N, C-alpha and C positions, 0 to 999 in steps of 0.2 A: 504493500499499499505506498502510494507517495506522499510524502509530507509536505506541504508549500500551502499557501493562501490561494483561496478560491472565492468566488459568489455565487452564493445559492439563494433561487426565489422561494419561500415557504407562502403555504396560506396557514392562516389560522384564526381563530375565533377568540374574542376577548370582550369582558365588558368594560367598557369605558366610563369612569365615575368621576365627574369632573368637580372642584370643590365646592361650586353651587348646587350641585345634586348633593353632596354631601350637608351643607349647612340647611338645604331643603328637609331631607330626611332628620336631621336633628331638630327642625321644628315641631315635626310633629310630636316628639315627645316632649314639647315642653307644655307647662300647664299654662293658664290664662298671666298669671302673676308673673311667672316666669317670661313669658313672650312677652308680657309689657316692658320687663327690663330691658328684655333683648331690641326690642323698637327703639328705645329710649337712645341707646348707641348710634342706630343705625339714623334716627333723625339728627343726631349732633355732629355724624360724622359724613353725610351724604347734604350737601346745600340745595338738591333737587327734590328733596322729599318734602313733602309738608303734611299736615293734618288739617282735616275738615273738621274743627273742633269749635266749639260754639262762642270760643275766646277769640278767633279770627274772622267768623261769619266770611269764611273762604276768600279772605282777602289780603290773606298774609304774605303772599310771594308778588302782590301786585304795588308795582314801585309808585303808582299815581294813587293808592288807596282810593280807586273806585270802589261802590258798594258792589257787591258780588263779582269784584272782576276774576276772579278764580273759577266763577261755575263752569263757562266752557273749559277750561283746563281740566277740573273734575271731570266732565262728560267724557272727555278726550281720554282720560287716563282710563277711565271705566273701561271704554270702549273699546281702549288697543287691548286691555287685559284679558276681555273677553274674546276679542279676535285672538288674540293668541291663544288662550284656550281653547278654541275652536279648531285653530289651525294645527296644533301640533297633535299629530298622531299618538293615539295612546296615552294621553294626557291622564287620564285617570289613575294611570299607572307608572308613572313616571318616577314615582317616590319608591313604588311597589319594586324592591331588591330585595333579593335573596341573598345576604353578606357571607353566608356560610358557605353558598354552593359555588361562587365565582371569583376569580382573580381579578383586580383590578389595576389599570395605568391611570394613576394620576396628573392631570396637568398639573401647569405652573402655580405657585401659590397667588400669583396675581391676577388669578380667575377667579379668585374667591370674594365675596362683597362682605365686609363688616356689618353686622346686625346689632339692633338691639334696641329696648325701650320704647316709653312713651310718653307725652306728659299728661299727667291724672288730674280730673277735673276735680273742682271743688276743693275744701280744704280738708287735710289732713289731721284733723285733732289730735291724734294719736303721737303725732309727732313732737306735741308741746309738752307731753307728758314728762315728768322727770324719772330719772333713773332710779329701779328699784335698788333699796339698802343692800348690801350682800352682806352674808354673816362674819366675812372677816372684816369688813369696814366697820360694821355694829359693836363686834369685839373690840377691836383697836380703839373705839372710842371711848368703851369702858377702861381700856388698858391705861391711857392718857389720863383718865380722872383718878385709878386707884394706886399706880406704881410711877416710880422715878429712879431715875439712874441705873443700877446694873437690875435691878429688878424688872424695871419696864424692858429692857433690852431681852431678860429672858421670857417676861410675857407675850414680846412679838414675836419670838421665835417658837413658841408654844403655840399661839395662834394660827401661824402659820403652817401648823401642821396639821390642823384641824380639818377633817374635811366636808365636803357639803352637806354632811347628815348630820354633822356636829360631832363626831366622834375623834378623839387625838388617837392618831395613827404614828406613833413613834416610840422607841425605848429612851427611858428617862436617862437611862447608864449611858447611853451611847450621846445621847445630847450634853449631857452634864460634862463628857470628856470633850468633846468637838467645842462647846461654849469655854471649856476650861474652868467653870465654876463648881462648889460642891454639889453633891446629888441632892443634898438635903435642901439647899436654897431652890433647887429646880421642881423638888417636891412640894416644897412651901408656897411655890407661887401657882402650881398647878392647883393646890389644893383652893387658894383664892381665885384663881380663873373659874374653877368650877364650879363658883358661887356666882359668876355673870350671867345674864339674861342672852338668851333663854335659858331655863331651868333645862339640866341637866346636861349642857355642851360640855366637852371636855371629857366624858365618861372615856374608858380605854374599851370597854364592853357593853353589852347589852345590861349585864347586873348593875355594873357602876352608874351607867347612867339613870337607871330605875332608882339606883339607891338615892340618889344625889336630888331627885324631885320627890322621892319620900322625906328625905331630910328638910328639905323644905318646907312640905306639907303638912310636915310635925307628925308623921304616922310610921315613923320609922323604930318601931319597938322590936322587941326581938323575936318575936313572932313574924312580923314582916321582914325581917332581914334573913331570917331563916328562909321562907316563901321565895326571897328575891336569889339565895343563892341556890333553891333547887327550881330555878324557872323551867328545867327540862321537864320536871313532874307537872308543872301547871301545864305545859304545854300539850304532855299524853293525857291529861284530865285524870290524873290518879291521885282524886280527891280522898279518898280513904288514907293513903301514904301520906299526903301532906298533913291532914287533920292529925296523925299521928305524931309527926315528925315537928309540927309546930305548936300543938300541945292545945287546938283550939275546936271548939264544936261546929255544928253544921251552918250556925247564924254566923258566927264569928267569921269562918271561912268564906262564905259569900260575899260578907262585907269586905274582905281584904281582897279579894278577886274582881270585886266591882271598884276599890281602889286601885288594884293594879292597873287595870281596864283603862282607866282616867288618865296615865301616864303618858307620854309620847317617846316612841323608841327612836324616832329619828327628829330630834328638836331641832337640826340646823336646816331642816328643808324649808321652816317659816319664812326664810330669808332667802334670796337672790335667786329665785325662780324666774325661768323665761316668760317673757310676755306672753300670753295664750295668743295664737294667730287663729282669726277666724279662718277657716275654708271657704274660697270661693267657689262656688260651682262653676264648671265649663260651660255646662249645658242645661236647660233647661227641658223638661219631659212633662208635658201635659194632656188630658183627653178632651177630645171636641167631639160633637157631634159626627164629624166625617172620620174619626178616628184620632191615634195618637201623634202627638207635633212636638218635633225636634227643634230647639232654638238653640242657636250659639249665644252665648253670653259675651254679649260685646259692650259691655258696660265697663268694663275693664281695659278695652283695647281702642285706640284712635283709630279712625280712617284716615289710611295713608293715600295721599295723591300724588301724582308727579308734576311738578313746576315747570312746566315746559315754557311761559313764558321767560322765570329766572334763565334757563336756560339757554332761548334765544339772544339774550341780551347778555350775558358774560362770553356767547360765542362771537357777537360781534366782534371784529377786529381782535382775536384772539391770536396768540400765536399758534403755530401748530403742536406744538406741544402742550400747550394749556386744553385746544381743542380735543386732543386725543383724551386727556385727562378728562374732560367733559363728558365726553363721548364714552368712558368706561363708567363714570358715575351716573349718568341717563341709564345705560345697560342695567347697573346692578340696580336702579330703583325701579324700573320695568320690572326686573325679574324678582325683587321681592314683593312686589303689589302681586304678581300673578301668582308666587309660591304661598302668600297668604291668604288668596281666594282659593287655592287649591287644599291649603292644609283644611278650611273651614268647611271645602265639601267632603275632603274624605273622612273627617271627625262625625260630621253629620249622618254620612252613609254608613258607618260602623255602628253608630250610636242606633241608628234606626234598624239596623240588622239585631241589635241586641233587644230592645224593645220588642220586635215582631218576636224573637225567640223567646222572653222571658215576659210574657203578656200575662200570664196568670199571677205572678209577683205583683206586678203592677194594680192588679186588678183585684187580689184576694191576699197578697202578703207572702212571706217567706215559706210558708208550708207549700205553695205551689209553684215556689221555685224550680226549675227543670235544669238536668245539668248539661253545661255548654262549655266547648272547649273553644280554642283560639283558629282552629282549622276550621271548625262548621260556620263560623262568620267568614274567614276568610273565604271560602267556598261560596258563599251565598252573594258576598260582594263583588268576587271575581278578583281578590287581590290576596299578595302572600300573606303568609299567617306571620312574619317578623313586621310586618306592617301594621297588623290588626294590634301587636304588642305594643307598638310604640303609640300608636294612637290612644291606647286606653292606659298607658302611664302617665300615673300621677295628674288622671283628670277625673272629675266628680259631676255629678249629675243629680240636679235638684228635682223632685218629683213629690207627688201629696203626699208618700210615705216617707220620706225625709230625705238627708243626703248621703250619698253611696257614690264609693270609687268605682270605676268603671270595672276594675279588675276583680269588685265583688261579686258579678254576675257569673262569672266564670268557675264552675266547679265541677269537682269528678260527681259519676252518679254510682248510685248503690241500688240494685237490682230489688225487683221488688218477685214475692213469691205468689202474688195474686195480681192479675190485671195484666198488662202490658206496660212496657218501657221499663223506666226507672225513675228515681228520686233523687234531686237533688244532695249533695253532702251538706249544703248549708242548710237544707230542711230537716236533715235528721240532725243536726245541731241543735237547730230550734227546738226540736222534739225534747231532745235529752234534756238540754237548759229548762224546760217546762218540768219534765219529772222531777229533776233534782229541786227547783224552786218550790216544788209544791209537795215535797215527802213531808212524814210525819217524823217530829225530831225522834220519836220513840222506835219507828219503824224506817231507819236508814236503806234505800236501794242499794245494792250491791252491783256491780257493773254486770254480772251475770243476768240478774234480775233485769236492769235497763234492755240487756240484748232480747231476753225474753220477749219484754213487754213490744219492743220493737216488733220481734217477729210475728207477734200474735197480731199486729196491725199491719202485717204484708211486706214489713222490708226485712230484706234477708242480709243479716250485717251479724258480724263474729264480735265475740266479746273484748278481742284485742282493740276493734275498731271504736266501740265504745270508748276504751281507756283514752285512747289517741284522740278522740273527738273532745271526751271531758277534760283532759290535760290542756288540751289546744284553747279551752273557753276558760281555765284559770279554775277549776274546781277540783278541790283535792279526791280522796280516795273515802269510799264508805266511812272507813275509820277515822279520820282525817274530820270529815264533815260531822260526823258522831259526837268527836268533840269538842268542836268548833259550836254545835248547837248547845251542847251542855254546858260550856262556857257561857255563851250567850243568855242560856236559862237562868 
């Protein structure tokens, strides 16, 4: 075989995925709030992008300030977007890419377009709220009030080692050696820190945390001290053994348990919690006389326009280099408008398929939910499974029954012993939950009994499946529930 350079012609097939297409695919996985921030960057970085908000009345890009000066621009942009959508073959499937099945040749990074966020309408009053006080800040303020000099330094080190739950996670001997101070000083300062607010802070374990609170409540008598030292017996519900060890009768034991339950096992969580963020629905589902209606929540998103008048003014007399940049910005703006329109169409199409498959849930509740997979929805709308997965990620819909994540409607099926078809695992979970919450404290249902009851209702389910669903919902075993109900009683 001769060795040497030569030219060969070969034919091959590959899927070319441009950076713009990659960005468009990423848009599918963004929620409305994430997309709002994404569009804000695009508006800031592209001078040809504008919004049709009530603030500018469509004249933001009009240099002469004529009322409604950009209305023709808005119509032209919308018309061009519709024409581009109609002209592209397979537009609905442009974002439908199986990333796992193909290899891609990426174009240069210059083809990509920066995107993000939008101007929000109205005043965000939450932004005026002061920052919540943190646990460490609260404790350091008390250190300044009670200590000075070397003791203040030791106290600050101890506070820094207290975690968010209020527990001290440190070895006092190692801390004393590191600071070069006597161990007795560290212990004395810790004893004072344990008197700080909130009560129980600075404890090194649950027993010490509870003991601190009992002392401050003036309930730390020998019997209570003995009970706190045997919290494992309290958890097991070993009341006869506790009465014998503590030397109390039934009435005193019940009073001690009530007192014990009033203490906070994690006092530090009262401070520094993250602000609760309300979930904003991406879709609204409502029933009308003609059927179900799926609507995109456009309240958090601006209406993007391409300001062609501004482009024409900038292009007048511009150098060739500047004209090339303007052309790139115009192409990016047009692409973003089309991509957003296509994103909304895809989301509505997927949501409509989910509503069609899960109509029983929207009409009658979770007991009528059907098993559903991504593949079923993908086959119905003619897209790939990965596209449906992206669309349903981090998206929420609001309906008459509440707010639900789109992923909630996809679940495995449990075969039925009678009738046809199968039932959703969410339906089975709701039935198990109802059984557990309705059980008699004196007749706690075992997993085997729950499985038998479900089998009697026509659901072919094994005991281990009941265990899996019960643990997923946060319910303990029958023994644990019996102890909890005994303590509650």
